[in-house]
DSSP file (Angstrom, degrees, kcal/mol; ACC not computed):
  #  RESIDUE AA STRUCTURE BP1 BP2  ACC     N-H-->O    O-->H-N    N-H-->O    O-->H-N    TCO  KAPPA ALPHA  PHI   PSI    X-CA   Y-CA   Z-CA
    1    1 A M              0   0    0      0, 0.0     2,-0.2     0, 0.0     0, 0.0   0.000 360.0 360.0 360.0 126.5 -264.7   23.4   15.8
    2    2 A A        -     0   0    0      1,-0.1     2,-0.3     0, 0.0     0, 0.0  -0.496 360.0-117.1 -77.2 145.5 -263.3   21.8   18.9
    3    3 A S        -     0   0    0     -2,-0.2     2,-0.4     1,-0.0    -1,-0.1  -0.603  26.0-126.4 -81.9 143.5 -259.6   21.9   19.5
    4    4 A K        -     0   0    0     -2,-0.3     2,-0.3     1,-0.0    -1,-0.0  -0.696  18.8-121.1 -91.3 140.5 -257.8   18.7   19.6
    5    5 A K        -     0   0    0     -2,-0.4     2,-0.5     1,-0.1    -1,-0.0  -0.605  27.2-123.8 -75.0 134.5 -255.6   17.8   22.6
    6    6 A Q        -     0   0    0     -2,-0.3     2,-0.2     1,-0.0    -1,-0.1  -0.672  22.4-132.4 -77.6 128.9 -252.1   17.1   21.6
    7    7 A R        -     0   0    0     -2,-0.5     2,-0.2     1,-0.1    -1,-0.0  -0.564  25.8-107.2 -78.8 145.5 -250.9   13.8   22.7
    8    8 A A        -     0   0    0     -2,-0.2     2,-0.3     1,-0.1    -1,-0.1  -0.489  36.0-114.9 -71.0 145.0 -247.5   13.6   24.4
    9    9 A V        -     0   0    0     -2,-0.2    -1,-0.1     1,-0.1    -3,-0.0  -0.626  30.5-113.6 -82.8 133.4 -244.9   12.1   22.3
   10   10 A R     >  -     0   0    0     -2,-0.3     4,-2.7     1,-0.1     3,-0.4  -0.453  20.9-124.8 -64.3 136.1 -243.6    8.8   23.7
   11   11 A P  H  > S+     0   0    0      0, 0.0     4,-2.7     0, 0.0     5,-0.2   0.883 112.6  55.1 -51.7 -40.9 -239.9    9.2   24.7
   12   12 A L  H  > S+     0   0    0      2,-0.2     4,-2.4     1,-0.2     5,-0.2   0.929 109.3  46.6 -59.6 -45.0 -239.1    6.2   22.4
   13   13 A D  H  > S+     0   0    0     -3,-0.4     4,-2.3     1,-0.2    -1,-0.2   0.908 111.7  51.0 -64.3 -42.7 -240.7    7.9   19.4
   14   14 A A  H  X S+     0   0    0     -4,-2.7     4,-2.1     1,-0.2    -2,-0.2   0.913 110.7  49.4 -60.7 -40.7 -238.9   11.2   20.3
   15   15 A A  H  X S+     0   0    0     -4,-2.7     4,-2.7    -5,-0.2    -2,-0.2   0.919 110.3  49.2 -64.8 -44.1 -235.6    9.3   20.4
   16   16 A L  H  X S+     0   0    0     -4,-2.4     4,-2.8     1,-0.2    -1,-0.2   0.905 110.0  51.9 -61.9 -40.1 -236.2    7.6   17.1
   17   17 A T  H  X S+     0   0    0     -4,-2.3     4,-2.2     2,-0.2    -1,-0.2   0.905 110.5  48.9 -62.4 -43.1 -237.1   11.0   15.5
   18   18 A R  H  X S+     0   0    0     -4,-2.1     4,-1.8     2,-0.2    -2,-0.2   0.931 114.7  44.8 -60.7 -47.1 -233.7   12.5   16.9
   19   19 A L  H  X S+     0   0    0     -4,-2.7     4,-2.5     1,-0.2    -2,-0.2   0.892 112.4  51.5 -68.6 -37.4 -231.8    9.6   15.6
   20   20 A Q  H  X S+     0   0    0     -4,-2.8     4,-2.5     1,-0.2    -1,-0.2   0.901 107.1  52.5 -61.8 -44.3 -233.5    9.6   12.2
   21   21 A A  H  X S+     0   0    0     -4,-2.2     4,-0.9     1,-0.2    -1,-0.2   0.889 111.1  47.5 -62.9 -39.4 -232.9   13.3   11.8
   22   22 A L  H ><>S+     0   0    0     -4,-1.8     5,-1.5     1,-0.2     3,-0.6   0.914 111.3  51.3 -68.7 -41.9 -229.1   12.8   12.4
   23   23 A A  H ><5S+     0   0    0     -4,-2.5     3,-1.4     1,-0.2    -2,-0.2   0.878 105.6  54.8 -63.7 -34.9 -229.1    9.8   10.0
   24   24 A M  H 3<5S+     0   0    0     -4,-2.5    -1,-0.2     1,-0.3    -2,-0.2   0.749 105.5  53.0 -67.5 -23.8 -230.7   11.8    7.3
   25   25 A R  T <<5S-     0   0    0     -4,-0.9    -1,-0.3    -3,-0.6    -2,-0.2   0.424 113.1-123.9 -91.8   3.5 -228.0   14.4    7.7
   26   26 A A  T < 5 +     0   0    0     -3,-1.4    -3,-0.2    -4,-0.2    -2,-0.1   0.914  43.4 178.9  59.5  46.8 -225.4   11.6    7.2
   27   27 A V      < -     0   0    0     -5,-1.5    -1,-0.1     1,-0.1    67,-0.1  -0.371  36.4 -85.3 -75.4 162.7 -223.5   12.2   10.4
   28   28 A Q    >>  -     0   0    0      1,-0.1     4,-1.6    -2,-0.1     3,-1.0  -0.297  35.5-114.0 -67.9 149.7 -220.6   10.0   11.4
   29   29 A P  H 3> S+     0   0    0      0, 0.0     4,-2.3     0, 0.0     5,-0.2   0.846 116.1  56.4 -53.8 -37.8 -221.3    6.8   13.2
   30   30 A H  H 3> S+     0   0    0      1,-0.2     4,-2.0     2,-0.2     5,-0.1   0.842 104.9  53.4 -69.1 -29.0 -219.5    8.0   16.4
   31   31 A R  H <> S+     0   0    0     -3,-1.0     4,-1.9     2,-0.2    -1,-0.2   0.879 107.4  51.0 -68.5 -38.4 -222.0   11.0   16.5
   32   32 A M  H  X S+     0   0    0     -4,-1.6     4,-1.8     2,-0.2    -2,-0.2   0.913 111.0  48.0 -64.4 -42.4 -224.9    8.6   16.3
   33   33 A A  H  X S+     0   0    0     -4,-2.3     4,-1.7     1,-0.2    -2,-0.2   0.884 109.9  53.0 -68.4 -35.6 -223.6    6.6   19.2
   34   34 A R  H  X S+     0   0    0     -4,-2.0     4,-2.1     1,-0.2    -1,-0.2   0.873 107.0  52.3 -61.1 -39.6 -223.0    9.8   21.2
   35   35 A E  H  X S+     0   0    0     -4,-1.9     4,-2.5     1,-0.2    -1,-0.2   0.876 106.1  53.0 -69.1 -36.0 -226.5   10.8   20.6
   36   36 A V  H  X S+     0   0    0     -4,-1.8     4,-2.7     2,-0.2    -1,-0.2   0.919 107.8  52.0 -62.9 -41.5 -227.7    7.4   21.9
   37   37 A D  H  X S+     0   0    0     -4,-1.7     4,-2.4     2,-0.2    -2,-0.2   0.912 109.9  49.4 -55.2 -46.1 -225.6    8.0   25.1
   38   38 A I  H  X S+     0   0    0     -4,-2.1     4,-2.1     2,-0.2    -2,-0.2   0.929 112.4  46.9 -64.3 -46.2 -227.3   11.4   25.5
   39   39 A I  H  X S+     0   0    0     -4,-2.5     4,-2.3     1,-0.2    -2,-0.2   0.920 111.6  49.9 -63.9 -43.9 -230.8   10.0   25.1
   40   40 A V  H  X S+     0   0    0     -4,-2.7     4,-2.7     2,-0.2    -1,-0.2   0.896 109.0  52.7 -62.2 -41.2 -230.1    7.1   27.5
   41   41 A A  H  X S+     0   0    0     -4,-2.4     4,-1.7    -5,-0.2    -1,-0.2   0.897 109.1  50.2 -61.0 -40.7 -228.8    9.5   30.1
   42   42 A E  H  X S+     0   0    0     -4,-2.1     4,-1.1     2,-0.2    -2,-0.2   0.924 112.0  47.3 -57.9 -47.4 -231.9   11.6   29.8
   43   43 A W  H  X S+     0   0    0     -4,-2.3     4,-2.0     1,-0.2     3,-0.5   0.905 111.4  49.9 -62.9 -42.7 -234.0    8.5   30.2
   44   44 A R  H  < S+     0   0    0     -4,-2.7    -1,-0.2     1,-0.2    -2,-0.2   0.842 109.9  52.0 -66.6 -32.7 -232.1    7.3   33.2
   45   45 A A  H  < S+     0   0    0     -4,-1.7    -1,-0.2    -5,-0.2    -2,-0.2   0.760 121.8  31.0 -74.7 -23.1 -232.3   10.7   34.9
   46   46 A A  H  < S+     0   0    0     -4,-1.1     2,-0.3    -3,-0.5    -2,-0.2   0.578 113.8  55.6-113.3 -11.6 -236.1   10.8   34.5
   47   47 A E  S  < S-     0   0    0     -4,-2.0     2,-0.1    -5,-0.2     0, 0.0  -0.809  78.4-100.1-129.4 164.1 -237.3    7.3   34.6
   48   48 A E     >  -     0   0    0     -2,-0.3     4,-2.1     1,-0.1     5,-0.2  -0.373  43.6-106.7 -76.6 159.8 -237.3    4.1   36.8
   49   49 A Y  H  > S+     0   0    0     65,-0.4     4,-2.7     1,-0.2     5,-0.2   0.916 117.3  50.3 -52.5 -52.3 -234.8    1.4   36.0
   50   50 A D  H  > S+     0   0    0      1,-0.2     4,-2.5     2,-0.2    -1,-0.2   0.878 108.9  52.2 -59.7 -37.6 -237.5   -1.0   34.5
   51   51 A T  H  > S+     0   0    0      1,-0.2     4,-2.2     2,-0.2    -1,-0.2   0.918 112.8  43.8 -67.9 -42.3 -238.9    1.6   32.3
   52   52 A V  H  X S+     0   0    0     -4,-2.1     4,-2.4     2,-0.2    -2,-0.2   0.888 113.2  52.0 -67.7 -40.5 -235.5    2.5   30.8
   53   53 A R  H  X S+     0   0    0     -4,-2.7     4,-2.0    -5,-0.2    -2,-0.2   0.919 112.2  46.1 -62.3 -45.3 -234.6   -1.2   30.5
   54   54 A E  H  X S+     0   0    0     -4,-2.5     4,-2.2    -5,-0.2    -2,-0.2   0.905 112.5  49.6 -64.2 -41.6 -237.9   -1.9   28.6
   55   55 A R  H  X S+     0   0    0     -4,-2.2     4,-2.9     1,-0.2    -2,-0.2   0.885 109.5  52.3 -67.7 -38.4 -237.4    1.2   26.4
   56   56 A L  H  X S+     0   0    0     -4,-2.4     4,-2.5     2,-0.2    -1,-0.2   0.881 108.4  52.0 -63.4 -37.2 -233.8    0.1   25.5
   57   57 A G  H  X S+     0   0    0     -4,-2.0     4,-2.3     2,-0.2    -2,-0.2   0.921 112.0  45.0 -64.9 -42.9 -235.1   -3.3   24.6
   58   58 A E  H  X S+     0   0    0     -4,-2.2     4,-2.4     2,-0.2     5,-0.2   0.945 113.7  49.3 -62.0 -47.9 -237.7   -1.8   22.2
   59   59 A L  H  X S+     0   0    0     -4,-2.9     4,-2.5     1,-0.2    -2,-0.2   0.891 110.1  51.9 -59.7 -40.9 -235.2    0.6   20.8
   60   60 A H  H  X S+     0   0    0     -4,-2.5     4,-2.6     1,-0.2    -1,-0.2   0.928 109.4  49.5 -57.7 -49.9 -232.7   -2.3   20.3
   61   61 A E  H  X S+     0   0    0     -4,-2.3     4,-1.6     1,-0.2    -2,-0.2   0.884 112.6  47.1 -59.9 -41.3 -235.4   -4.4   18.4
   62   62 A L  H  X S+     0   0    0     -4,-2.4     4,-1.8     1,-0.2    -1,-0.2   0.902 114.7  45.8 -71.1 -39.8 -236.3   -1.5   16.1
   63   63 A L  H  X S+     0   0    0     -4,-2.5     4,-2.6     2,-0.2    -2,-0.2   0.860 108.5  55.4 -69.0 -34.2 -232.7   -0.7   15.3
   64   64 A A  H  X S+     0   0    0     -4,-2.6     4,-2.1     2,-0.2    -1,-0.2   0.888 110.0  47.4 -64.3 -38.9 -231.8   -4.3   14.7
   65   65 A A  H  X S+     0   0    0     -4,-1.6     4,-2.3    -5,-0.2    -1,-0.2   0.882 111.0  52.3 -68.8 -37.0 -234.6   -4.5   12.1
   66   66 A G  H  X S+     0   0    0     -4,-1.8     4,-2.5     2,-0.2    -2,-0.2   0.883 108.4  49.6 -64.4 -40.3 -233.3   -1.2   10.6
   67   67 A V  H  X S+     0   0    0     -4,-2.6     4,-3.0     2,-0.2     5,-0.2   0.931 110.6  50.7 -66.2 -45.0 -229.8   -2.6   10.3
   68   68 A A  H  X S+     0   0    0     -4,-2.1     4,-1.9     1,-0.2    -2,-0.2   0.930 112.1  47.0 -59.8 -45.3 -231.2   -5.8    8.6
   69   69 A D  H  X S+     0   0    0     -4,-2.3     4,-2.5     2,-0.2    -1,-0.2   0.902 111.9  50.1 -61.9 -43.5 -233.1   -3.6    6.2
   70   70 A A  H  X S+     0   0    0     -4,-2.5     4,-2.7     2,-0.2     5,-0.2   0.912 108.6  52.9 -62.5 -43.1 -230.1   -1.4    5.5
   71   71 A E  H  X S+     0   0    0     -4,-3.0     4,-1.4     1,-0.2    -1,-0.2   0.916 110.2  48.1 -58.0 -41.5 -227.9   -4.5    4.9
   72   72 A E  H  X S+     0   0    0     -4,-1.9     4,-0.8    -5,-0.2    -2,-0.2   0.919 111.6  49.3 -64.5 -44.9 -230.5   -5.7    2.3
   73   73 A Q  H >X S+     0   0    0     -4,-2.5     4,-1.0     1,-0.2     3,-0.8   0.883 106.3  56.3 -65.8 -36.8 -230.6   -2.3    0.6
   74   74 A V  H 3< S+     0   0    0     -4,-2.7     3,-0.4     1,-0.3    -1,-0.2   0.853 103.4  55.0 -62.5 -33.6 -226.8   -2.1    0.4
   75   75 A S  H 3< S+     0   0    0     -4,-1.4    -1,-0.3     1,-0.2    -2,-0.2   0.724 107.1  51.1 -72.3 -17.5 -226.8   -5.4   -1.4
   76   76 A Y  H << S+     0   0    0     -3,-0.8    -1,-0.2    -4,-0.8    -2,-0.2   0.672  83.4 110.9 -91.9 -15.8 -229.2   -4.0   -4.0
   77   77 A V  S  < S-     0   0    0     -4,-1.0     2,-0.4    -3,-0.4    -3,-0.0  -0.342  75.9-117.0 -63.5 131.3 -227.1   -0.9   -4.7
   78   78 A D    >   -     0   0    0      1,-0.2     3,-2.3    -2,-0.1     7,-0.3  -0.566  13.2-143.0 -72.4 124.2 -225.6   -0.9   -8.2
   79   79 A A  T 3  S+     0   0    0     -2,-0.4    -1,-0.2     1,-0.3     6,-0.1   0.756  99.7  65.8 -55.8 -26.7 -221.8   -0.9   -7.9
   80   80 A E  T 3  S+     0   0    0      1,-0.2    -1,-0.3     2,-0.1    -2,-0.1   0.412  89.2  71.4 -80.7   3.8 -221.6    1.4  -10.9
   81   81 A E    <>  +     0   0    0     -3,-2.3     4,-2.4     1,-0.1     3,-0.3  -0.751  62.0 175.6-114.2  79.3 -223.3    4.1   -8.8
   82   82 A P  H  > S+     0   0    0      0, 0.0     4,-2.5     0, 0.0     5,-0.2   0.812  76.2  52.2 -63.8 -30.7 -220.5    5.0   -6.4
   83   83 A A  H  > S+     0   0    0      2,-0.2     4,-2.1     1,-0.2     5,-0.2   0.917 112.4  46.1 -69.1 -41.8 -222.4    7.9   -4.7
   84   84 A A  H  > S+     0   0    0     -3,-0.3     4,-2.6     2,-0.2    -1,-0.2   0.887 113.6  48.3 -66.6 -42.0 -225.4    5.7   -4.0
   85   85 A A  H  X S+     0   0    0     -4,-2.4     4,-2.4    -7,-0.3     5,-0.2   0.931 111.5  50.3 -65.4 -44.3 -223.1    2.9   -2.7
   86   86 A K  H  X S+     0   0    0     -4,-2.5     4,-2.2    -5,-0.2    -2,-0.2   0.911 112.4  47.7 -62.1 -41.8 -221.2    5.3   -0.5
   87   87 A Q  H  X S+     0   0    0     -4,-2.1     4,-2.5     2,-0.2     5,-0.2   0.935 111.7  49.7 -65.9 -44.8 -224.5    6.7    1.0
   88   88 A A  H  X S+     0   0    0     -4,-2.6     4,-2.3     1,-0.2    -2,-0.2   0.905 112.4  46.7 -62.3 -40.0 -225.9    3.3    1.6
   89   89 A Q  H  X S+     0   0    0     -4,-2.4     4,-2.4     2,-0.2    -1,-0.2   0.872 112.5  51.4 -66.4 -38.8 -222.7    2.1    3.4
   90   90 A A  H  X S+     0   0    0     -4,-2.2     4,-2.3     2,-0.2    -2,-0.2   0.904 110.5  47.5 -65.5 -41.5 -222.7    5.3    5.4
   91   91 A T  H  X S+     0   0    0     -4,-2.5     4,-2.3     2,-0.2    -2,-0.2   0.927 112.7  49.0 -66.0 -44.9 -226.2    4.8    6.5
   92   92 A L  H  X S+     0   0    0     -4,-2.3     4,-2.6    -5,-0.2    -2,-0.2   0.910 110.2  51.4 -59.4 -43.3 -225.5    1.2    7.4
   93   93 A A  H  X S+     0   0    0     -4,-2.4     4,-2.5     1,-0.2    -1,-0.2   0.895 109.8  49.1 -58.3 -43.5 -222.5    2.2    9.4
   94   94 A A  H  X S+     0   0    0     -4,-2.3     4,-2.0     2,-0.2    -1,-0.2   0.905 112.4  48.2 -67.9 -37.9 -224.5    4.8   11.3
   95   95 A L  H  X S+     0   0    0     -4,-2.3     4,-2.7     2,-0.2     5,-0.2   0.913 111.3  50.1 -67.4 -40.5 -227.2    2.3   12.1
   96   96 A V  H  X S+     0   0    0     -4,-2.6     4,-2.5     1,-0.2    -2,-0.2   0.933 112.4  47.8 -65.2 -43.0 -224.7   -0.4   13.2
   97   97 A A  H  X S+     0   0    0     -4,-2.5     4,-1.7     1,-0.2    -1,-0.2   0.866 112.2  49.2 -66.2 -34.1 -223.0    2.2   15.5
   98   98 A T  H  X S+     0   0    0     -4,-2.0     4,-2.0     2,-0.2    -2,-0.2   0.920 111.2  49.0 -69.4 -44.7 -226.4    3.3   16.9
   99   99 A L  H  X S+     0   0    0     -4,-2.7     4,-2.3     1,-0.2    -2,-0.2   0.899 110.6  51.4 -64.3 -40.9 -227.4   -0.3   17.6
  100  100 A G  H  X S+     0   0    0     -4,-2.5     4,-2.5    -5,-0.2    -1,-0.2   0.869 108.2  51.4 -59.8 -37.5 -224.0   -1.0   19.3
  101  101 A A  H  X S+     0   0    0     -4,-1.7     4,-2.3     2,-0.2    -2,-0.2   0.901 109.3  50.4 -68.7 -38.9 -224.5    2.1   21.5
  102  102 A V  H  X S+     0   0    0     -4,-2.0     4,-2.0     2,-0.2    -2,-0.2   0.903 111.0  49.1 -64.2 -41.3 -227.9    0.8   22.5
  103  103 A Q  H  X S+     0   0    0     -4,-2.3     4,-1.4     2,-0.2    -2,-0.2   0.919 111.1  49.2 -65.1 -44.1 -226.5   -2.6   23.3
  104  104 A R  H  X S+     0   0    0     -4,-2.5     4,-0.8     1,-0.2    -2,-0.2   0.901 110.0  52.0 -62.5 -39.4 -223.7   -1.1   25.4
  105  105 A A  H  < S+     0   0    0     -4,-2.3     3,-0.4     1,-0.2    -1,-0.2   0.869 108.2  51.1 -63.6 -37.1 -226.2    1.0   27.3
  106  106 A A  H  < S+     0   0    0     -4,-2.0    -1,-0.2     1,-0.2    -2,-0.2   0.794 116.3  40.6 -68.3 -28.4 -228.3   -2.0   28.1
  107  107 A E  H  < S+     0   0    0     -4,-1.4    -1,-0.2    -5,-0.2    -2,-0.2   0.453  88.1 124.5 -97.7  -2.3 -225.3   -3.8   29.4
  108  108 A A    >X  -     0   0    0     -4,-0.8     4,-1.2    -3,-0.4     3,-1.0  -0.250  69.4-123.0 -64.6 144.0 -223.7   -0.8   31.3
  109  109 A P  H 3> S+     0   0    0      0, 0.0     4,-2.5     0, 0.0     5,-0.2   0.857 112.3  59.4 -53.7 -38.9 -223.0   -1.2   35.0
  110  110 A E  H 3> S+     0   0    0      1,-0.2     4,-1.0     2,-0.2    -5,-0.1   0.812 101.1  55.7 -63.2 -28.4 -225.2    1.8   35.8
  111  111 A A  H <4 S+     0   0    0     -3,-1.0    -1,-0.2     2,-0.2   -58,-0.1   0.893 111.7  41.9 -67.1 -40.1 -228.1    0.0   34.2
  112  112 A A  H  < S+     0   0    0     -4,-1.2    -2,-0.2     1,-0.2    -1,-0.2   0.825 115.2  50.8 -77.9 -33.0 -227.7   -2.9   36.6
  113  113 A A  H  <        0   0    0     -4,-2.5    -1,-0.2     1,-0.2    -2,-0.2   0.672 360.0 360.0 -77.5 -18.4 -227.0   -0.7   39.6
  114  114 A A     <        0   0    0     -4,-1.0   -65,-0.4    -5,-0.2    -1,-0.2   0.516 360.0 360.0 -68.3 360.0 -230.1    1.5   39.1
């Protein structure tokens, strides 16, 4: 049986995996935003400006879709289930903070100066 070569994980996929792992642990929104800052700093240290800008655009699109989905899910949560409502709101808040951090990173002066 021939061994299969492992494909390198795309940096965007690795970032999404990191963010998803944090979201599943229900971390605070500010921690999600800080993780985005760390990821973007890693990208900027290793990649060309255009590559980082493109990657931030992709990440923004994916997170915007996630926020829209989370908003819809929040609307479906039964108000008589306080734990479920609290979890849905926490997830939404984390996604909104993450999206905001990506937006700020895309607009940051160091992004334009690179």
